[in-house]
N, C-alpha and C positions, 0 to 999 in steps of 0.2 A: 810804170813802177814794177819792180820786183816784189811779187806777193807769194809767201809759202802758206798754203792753207791746210790744217792738220785735222783729218777726219774727212772721210769720202760718204758719210750719210746724206740724209736728204738735205740738210742746211749747207753742209760743206761742197756738195755736189750743184746745188742751185747757184751758190756764191762763185763758185769756181767758173760757171757758164755765164753768169753776168759778167764778171771780171774780164773773163777772155773776149767775150764780146766788145767789152770797150778798150781791147787793144793792151791790157796789161799782161806781163810775162807771169805765167801762175803755173805753180808746181803743187800738187796734191800728195799727201803722203797717208798712208792707211795701210794697216796689216792684211785687208782683203785684196788679194791679186786679182780675183775675178772681177770686183767693183772697179779697180784702177782700170783694168784692160778697156771694160765698158766704157769708162769714162773719157779714155784716150781715143777711142774711136768716134766718142759722139762731138770730142771738141779738141780745140788746138792748145793743150796744155801737156806739162811734162807730169810724170807720176812717179813716186818712190816707194816701194814697198818696205814696210819697218815700222818699229814701235816709235809713235810721234814724238816720244821725250827723249830719245837716245842720243845722244850728241854725234855719233858717228852717221846715223841716219839722215840729221839735220844737216850734217856736213855734206853729204851725198846729194840733198837736194838744193844746194846753194846757199845755206843760211850765211856764209863768210861775206857775202855782198846783197844779202836780200834788205829790201826797205821795210818790209812789213811780214810779220808773222800773225796769222789768224787760227786760234786753237779752238777747234768746235767738236772735238771728240766727243764720245758719250762720258768719259769720265772727266769729273771736275779736277782730279788729282793730277792726271796727266796733262790737262789743258794749262794748270798753272804750274807744274815742274818744267814743262816745255817752254814757257814764257821765261822763267827764270833762267834755264840755261842758255837761251838765245841771247838774253842779256849779258850773262857772265862771260860766256864763251866767244860769242860772234859781234855783241854788241849792236844787235839788231835794233834799229832807231824806234819802231812801233810794235807793241805786242798787245795783242787784244785776245781775251780769253771768255768762252763761255763758261758761265759758273751756275749751277743749279741750285746746290744745297743752301738754305737759308742760314744755315750755322756758320758758313764762310762770310756769307753777304753782310751778316752783323758785324763783321770786323773790319771796317774800312781801312784800318792800318796795314792790313794784310796786302793790299794791292798798291802802296806808294813805292816810291823809290827805294826808301829804307825795307821794304817788306819783300814782296816776290816780283816787282819790277814790272807790273802789269799796268800800261797806261789806259786800257780801257777794258771793263769785265760788262758782261751782258747776261741778263737773267731772262731767259724766254718766258719763265713763268711769270715774271713781274710784268713783261710786255702785253702777254696775254689776258692779266688781270686787268690791267689798265685800259686795255681794248673793249673788253667785256663790260666793265666799268661805265664808259661813255656809251655804249650801245643800251645801256639801262637808263642811262640818264636822258637819253633821246630815243623814246621808245619806238618811234615810227622809222629812225635810221636803219639802213643797210651796213653802213660803214662810216666812221666819225674819226678823222685825224686832226691832231693838234699842231699848229705853228706858232712862232712867236712867243714859246712859254705859254701856249693856252689861249692868247688873245683874240686868235685867228683860227677858226675851224673850217675843214672841208668837209662836208656831208653828202652822203650818197642815199637818195629816196627813190621809192618806186611811186610814180604818179598813179593816183587812183581815180576812178570815175568821181566826180563830183568835187574835186579839188577846184579852188576858185581859179588858178590859174591854168588849168588843164583845157585844151582846146582853144587857148588864146595865145597871141603873140607875145614874145619875150618882153618887148618895149613897154608893154602894158604894166609890166612889174611893178614899176614905181606910183602907177594909180592905185594899186591894190594897197602897198604899203608905203604911204607916205610918211618919209623922215628916216625909213629903214633902207639902208644901201646894202644890197648883196649882188652877188656876179653868178650867173649859170655858167660853170666853165666848160663842162661837156654833157652831151646826152647821148646815151645808149638805148638804140631802138631795134628791137629783135637781135641784139648782139652786136649791130653794127654802130660805131660811132659817128655822131654829127657834131659839127663845130658850129656853137650856137650864133645866130646872128640876131637883129632885131627883129626880123619876121619871121623867126623860126615859132614854129608852133607846138607846143607840147602835148603829146598825145598820152592817153591812159596806157598804163604798163610801161612806159618809157622809165629808164634808169637815170634819174638826174642827179649830177653832181654840182653843188654850188659852193662857194666861198662867202663867208659873211663873219663879222665880230661875233664871239662867243655869245653875248647877251641877245642877239637878233636871229639866232638859230630856230628856235620853237615857232617863232611867225613865220619864219620862211618855210619850215616843214609843213606848217599848217595851209600853205599856199598851194600845194601839192597834192595833199591827201588829208582826210580826217585825221585830227590830232588823236594820237592815242591816249588812253588814260595813263598817268604815271604809275609805274611799277611799284606794286604794294606786296606782292607775294610771290617769291622765287623758290623753285627746287632745283637743288643741284646734284646732277648725278655722278658721284665720284668726289671722295673727300682727300685727293692727293694734294701736292704743292699748291696746285691753283685753286683747287676746292676751297683750302685753308685759307689761303689769302683772299680770295674773293669774299668769303662769309665773314671774315675781320672786318673787311672796309665796307660791307653792306648791313650788317647786323643792328647797327645802331639806329636805321632809319626805315629798314625793310624787313619784312618777316621771312625769314631764310629757313630752309629745309635742308638737310644734306642725307642723302641716302649712300651709305656706304657698305660695300660687300664684305670687307675684311673686319672681322670682330673686333680684333686688337686696335686697329687704326680707328674705329669708330669710337670705341672707348677713349682713345687720345684725344679725338677731335671734341668729345664732349667735355673732356677736362680742359682744354685751350680756349674753347668758345664760350663766351656767357649768355648771349641771347639766341643762339641757334639751336634749333631742335635737330639734332642727329639720330638718322635711323639706320639700323644694322639690317641690310636686304638688297636684293637685286632691283636695281631701277628698270629692268626691262619684264620686271613682274606685274601683269596687269592688275592683280589683286591689291597689292601694296599700293601702285598708283591710285587705284580708287578709293582705297582706305583713305590716303591722304589727300583726298580731294584734289586730283591734279585738275579738274575743269574749272577750279576757281584759280589756277595758277596763272598769274601774269606770264612770268617767264619760267620754261623749263630748258635748262643748261646742262647738257652732258659733257663731261671733261673727265671721263677716266682716260687712260692710256691706251684704251683698245679702240681703234676707229669703228669695228664693225659693231661693238656694244653702244657705243655712242650714236651710232645712225640708227639701230634699231630701237634703241629706248626713247630717243627725239621724235622718232616717226609714231611709237606708240603713244607718247604723250599728247603729240598733237591730234591723234586720232580721237584720244579720250576728252579733248576739249581744252587743252592750253592754249592760250592765247598766242603764244610765240614760242618758237622751239629753236634753241642756238646749239650747236652741235660742234666740239673739237674734233678736226680732222687732221691727220699728219700726213696722210698719203695723198699728193695732188690730184690724182686721176679721180679720187673720191669726191673730192671737194668740187669737182665740175660736175660729177655725176648727180650729186645729191642737192646742191643750192638751187633754190626757187622751185622744188618740189614741195613734199610736205614740210621739208626742214626749210624754216625761213632764213637762217644766215650760218653757213658754213666758215668756222673760224681756222685759220691755219697758222700755227706757231712757228712755222718754217718761214712765211713771208714776213711777219713780224720782226723774226730775226734777223733776216738778210736785209730787210729795209733798216735795221739799225746799224748793222754792219757797213752797208754801202755808204751811208751818210758820213761815217769815219773816214772810209778809204777815199771819199772824194772831197776830204777836208780842204779847208782854205774857203772857197767862196760858196760851198755847199753845207748848210746846217743841218737841215732836215731832209730825209727821203722816204717818202711811203709807197710801198707798192700797193696798186689797186687792182681791182678786177682778175684777181688770181695771179697777180704780176705780169700783166698785158699792157697795163697803164701805170704812171707814175707821177706822183706829185712832189714837188720840191721846193725848198725853201732856199734861196741862193741870195748873197749879198753883193750889192753892187758897189764897184770900187772905180777911183779915177774921176776924170771928169769927161766933158764933150769931145775932147782932143785925142783921147787915148782908149777911149770906151765906146763899145757900141750901143750901149744902153744909157748910160749916164747922161743926163741934160737932155734926153729925147722924149718926145711923147710917144705912146705907145703904138700909135699908127704908123709912126716913122721906123720902128723896130722890126727887122725882117726876121720873125719868128721862124724855127724848123716847122714843117708839115705838122698840122695837127697839134700845135702847142698854143696855149693861151695863157695869160697872165690874170689871175683872179683878183689878188690884192697886193697891197704894198704897206709894209709897217716902217713907220719913220719915227723912232723913239718910242712914245706911247701912244701914237695915233695910228689907227687903222685906216688905210684908204682904199675903197674898192675901186678897182682899175676901171678906168672909161678910156675911149679911144684918145681923150686929149690929156691925159694924165703925165705929169712928166717924172721920170726917175731921177733921184737924185742920189749923191754919193751917201754910201752906208745905209742905203735904203734895203731891207729885207723884201725879196720880191717873191711871191708864191705863185708857182708855175702848175700848170697841168698838162702831161703828155698823154695823148690817146695811146700813141705807141712809143715804146720805151728805147726803142731802137734809136732814137734821136736825142738821148741824153747826153752823149759826147757834144753834140752840136750846141746844145744848150751851156755846156761847160764852155765851151769856146767863145759862145757870145759873152759870157760874162767875164773873161780873161781881159787883164789891163795891158794896152802897149808898152814897149820897152820904156817909153818916154816917162811913164809914172813913176819908174825907179831911178 
């Protein structure tokens, strides 16, 4: 597929690397010549310097015969205009734009065929808000991702000493949870992946990823660690777009405080929010945090646009007694540096955005894509088509399917039914299959596995 990416920032660069590794023909447009040169040295892509929405720049990038345009520059306006230009002048089949401003997102008619001709718009702020909301819903989880419209979830948990299943074999799980079906998809021990078998023993400090129906997630978490108390009090450091969205979805059931450093923004937040306490001040001010009883806080969530400020305030809150510290970090190297230290969970908007974009690029048999463990692993929801004669998966038991190395099938969604995968489970046509890949380099192999032979057509 020939894909043009507008913007060579963190999202654009990560997306280009992912797509180039999957053998797509990728061209990146940006005004920053040094960044483009850096990207071209690292990966097999074309680059074009210029303003992303200008027709002559798009023409030089090959828009005349491009299959897809993905606009992820820092400017909403540039992204939207570029999609309109691609539609009007080049008839580009698929146009995707990153749009951040809520004022645009409220007007759905802007994005239809009669509007800006954008086939898909992505809001990183909304993706991050949803992600944090799921983490708050399950306090003991490191990562929570939805499949099949939320009916199935894949959850990552760090196993603690004293968890009922810790130091026991996985085959003992049904004895601990009779009537509840779950599947451990992968275990990471000291950073190395382990493909789980029946005789695999879970150790304390293992990072365990499991798949289960949404209703069974809390009981499964309780098997691996002491179940955390529900979140009742949260402090948000930063009242930007994410802070405002998060406060709106939480304030009716949780005690929310926002610490905002800009006085005018703090005043605006206080007018927009009904049950949230808005404080004007510095979230890294120890006196302010003590005064607001940070030691009684269940979650401290640092979500400003400044990575360093987020890291410092989250570490300080944790030292002062906050039960859990979450931190929004844009720079990938910082995520790997701080996660698992005093900061419990580092959240990457970049990975959330790239996951949503990849699901659309791999459209057809792939419905959802979630990057896990800082992009090293991946979870996929794929649809099985065909029959036993023209598909490598339909009509076959799981033990018959030759999965790529490090790949496990966790669950199958058949209509409204959630089926946790076992060795004798048979995949049927139109099943939604949830897969976990410990190494995302095998994504292409999984795609081939779900392709249908020519006889189907």
